PAPA-498767 format. One record per residue (C-alpha): residue in three letters; x, y, z. Coordinates in steps of 0.1 Angstrom, whole numbers, plus 5000, padded with zeros to 4 digits. Layout:
<recs>
alaXYZ ...
</recs>
This chain:
<recs>
met762193123059 arg764793383049 val766593493081 leu768993773087 ala771193673116 ala772493973136 met775993863146 ser777694063174 gly780793853174 gly779793683207 val778893323215 asp775193383218 ser774593533184 ala776893273168 val774992973183 ala771593143174 ala772793173138 ala773892803138 arg770592693151 ala768792893124 val770992723097 glu770392383113 ala766592443112 gly766792463075 his766292843071 asp768093043044 val770393243067 val772593543060 gly774893693087 val775294063093 his777494253117 leu776594613126 ala779394863126 leu778295113152 ser781395313156 arg783295533131 ala786495443150 gly787195143128 gly790395043146 thr788795013180 leu789794703198 arg787994513225 ala789394523261 gly788594183276 ser784894183285 arg784494563280 gly782894703249 cys781394533219 cys780794613182 thr784594653178 ile786794543149 glu787694233169 asp783994153172 ala783494193135 met786293953128 asp784893703153 ala781493723136 arg782993673102 arg784893363113 ala781593213128 ala779693283096 asp782493113076 lys782392813099 leu778592793093 gly778992833056 met776693133053 pro777093463035 phe778293753057 tyr778194133055 val779094423076 trp776594713076 asp777595063087 phe774895183111 ser777295423130 glu775495743120 arg772095603131 phe773595473163 arg775095803171 asp771895993165 asp769495743181 val771495603210 ile774595813219 asp772996153214 asp769896033232 phe772095913261 val773796253264 ala770496443261 glu768796233288 tyr771696293312 arg771696663304 ala767996663314 gly768796493347 arg767496153337 thr769095813338 pro768695633304 asn769295273294 pro771195273261 cys770594903255 met766894963254 arg767395243229 cys769695023208 asn767194743206 glu764294983199 lys765995213173 ile768794993158 lys768394613160 phe764694603157 ala763994923138 ala766795023114 leu768094663109 leu764594513107 glu763394773082 arg766294703059 ala765894333063 ile762294343052 glu763194573023 leu765594303012 gly762994033014 phe763993863047 asp761193723068 ala762893763102 val765893903121 cys767593643143 thr769493743175 gly771093573204 his768793723230 tyr767393503257 ala763693543254 thr760793333241 leu758193403214 val754793233217 asp752293243188 thr748593263199 pro745293323181 glu745593683194 gly749093733179 arg752693673189 glu753693723225 leu757093793241 his757893583272 arg760793543296 ala763493293287 ser763592953305 asp766793053322 asn765793343345 ala769393423352 lys769993503315 asp766493633307 gln766693943285 ser762994013280 tyr763394333300 val765594493273 leu763294363246 gly760194513262 val760394803237 leu759394573208 thr756094633191 ala753594373177 glu754894443142 gln758494393152 leu757794083172 ala756093933141 his759593943124 thr761893833152 tyr763493493159 phe765093403192 pro766593053190 leu768093063225 gly764993133244 ser764292783256 thr767992703264 pro768192613302 ser771692783307 lys774492983292 ala776892693299 leu774992473275 val775292743248 arg778992763253 ala779292383252 glu777292383220 ala779592643204 glu782592433214 ala780992123198 arg780292313166 gly783892433165 leu783092803169 ser786093003181 val783993233203 ala782892943226 gln784793083256 lys784793453246 pro783793673277 asp780393833277 ser780494203271 his779394443298 asp779194813306 ile778095063280 cys779494963246 phe780495313235 ile782295373268 pro784595073268 asp786795193296 gly783795213320 asp784395573330 thr780895703324 arg781396003346 gly784496113327 trp782896053294 leu779796253303 ala781896533317 asp783596563283 lys780196563264 val777996763288 gly780596973306 ala781297013343 glu779997303363 arg780197343400 gly776797333418 glu775197283452 ile774096963471 leu770897023491 asp768996823517 arg765196763513 thr764397093531 gly766497293506 ala769497363529 val772897363512 ile775097083527 gly777797043500 ser778897103465 his779596903433 glu781496943400 gly778596853377 ala775096723383 his775396483353 ala777796273374 phe774996173399 thr772095933396 val769195853420 gly770295603447 gln773995693446 arg775795703479 arg779495733471 gly781296043460 leu778896293476 gln781496493495 leu779096643520 gly780296923543 val777396883568 pro776896553585 ala773396413589 ala771696473623 asp771196103628 gly774696013616 lys773395783588 pro774595793552 arg772695993526 phe771795903491 val770996093459 leu767196143458 glu766896383428 val768996553401 arg767896903390 pro769796993358 val767997333353 asn769697483384 asn772597223386 thr771697093420 val771596753436 val769096663464 val770196403490 gly768396233519 pro768095913540 lys767895573524 glu764195543534 ala763395843511 leu764395633481 ala761195433485 cys758895513456 ser755095463458 glu754295563422 ile755895593388 ala754395733356 gly755295813320 glu753795923286 arg756295733263 phe754895383263 thr754495093239 trp752694753240 ala754494423232 gly751894243211 arg748294283219 glu747194583240 pro745594533274 ser741894493272 thr741194753299 asp742795083309 ser743494953344 phe744994613352 ala747094423377 cys750694333365 asp754294283376 val756694563370 gln760494543365 ile762494863367 arg765994733359 ala767394463338 his768294243368 ala765694363393 asp762994133407 pro759494203394 val757094373418 pro753394323419 ala751594643409 phe748494813395 ala748695003362 ser746295263348 leu746195453316 val744495793318 asp744696073292 gly747895933277 leu749695893310 leu750595543322 thr750795523360 val751995233381 arg751495193418 pro753494893433 asp752094683461 thr755394743480 pro757495063472 phe760195053446 asp763695133458 gly765595413441 val763895483409 ala765295753385 pro763395933358 gly764695803325 gln764695443335 thr762395193317 ala759595013335 val758594683318 leu755194543326 tyr754594163328 asp751593933330 gly753293623345 thr756093553320 arg754493753292 val755794103285 val752794343283 gly754594663274 gln756994933287 phe757295303294 thr759995553301 ile759695683337 asp759096063336 arg757796113371 thr758295943405 val756495993439 ser758395923471 ala756695713497 val758295913525 pro757096273530 val759796553532 asp759096613569 ala759296243579 
</recs>
């Protein structure tokens, strides 16, 4: 099998490429240049896709004796990930850029080019498992739940899954991957994992957004519509946030208040008690299925609303193009723009972008 190994410069993708080579596949390594700032350097565990990462990926490919290339996807990344991120915040939603990157870049733009060049599959270092069945390929959780990345891969379609390869999915722990990298002589064996948003390496998302979206003073309201404070820009707030509210009017019960809603049209933020974060229903129109579609329009499932959240038993229904999910127990602090991934046991059924939420606590409660 001809395999294109996407090499980020980290230990996971390096070991995944090594396993592909060891399995006897014809493997070519590629690093995606996602930033036009070619001199960007990595700051410890912050950021990724930097010039340092490209050099680490090249060294790993040389060690494995495989061809290696750097492909410039910066324009596509800007249009499909960064601009989308800004637009979502401007609309008062909370996006997950890793989901968009997997959907639009790693398993769309990269996979499309790979197929055009005659490759059979794209190999990555994601922790997830692929299972081939008579009904088609299925996406499942990794054997190591602590490292499972099936949530951020929930955007993959049946066609994309048919051309993916995840060599690390059955590995019991990240420690074993690092030990394997050490044994193979890969210099990235102890390299820190990247975290935070890769295109905001200093971690100051609020400052970055203020520069892109602009800051404008607005009002903070309680659930009745009363003004109880002010802010310097609604983009800086997200549902569930407690810190930095600077409220001028204390709550009657003396308890802290949390962001319940962001209204970008009139630049206001709504706050209330923690109990009001409980969410009894979520829904969205932008959905995809991972592999085969559900056999009925209504079905029981487990739903995960964040990368590291616990799955919640729920009931999903698709009516007139709207996918609605009602959890057995309310979700806590769901923001429009987040992604909900549906599971059947360990199998990923599909995903949707949350457009609407319904609070489990009435306004007058």
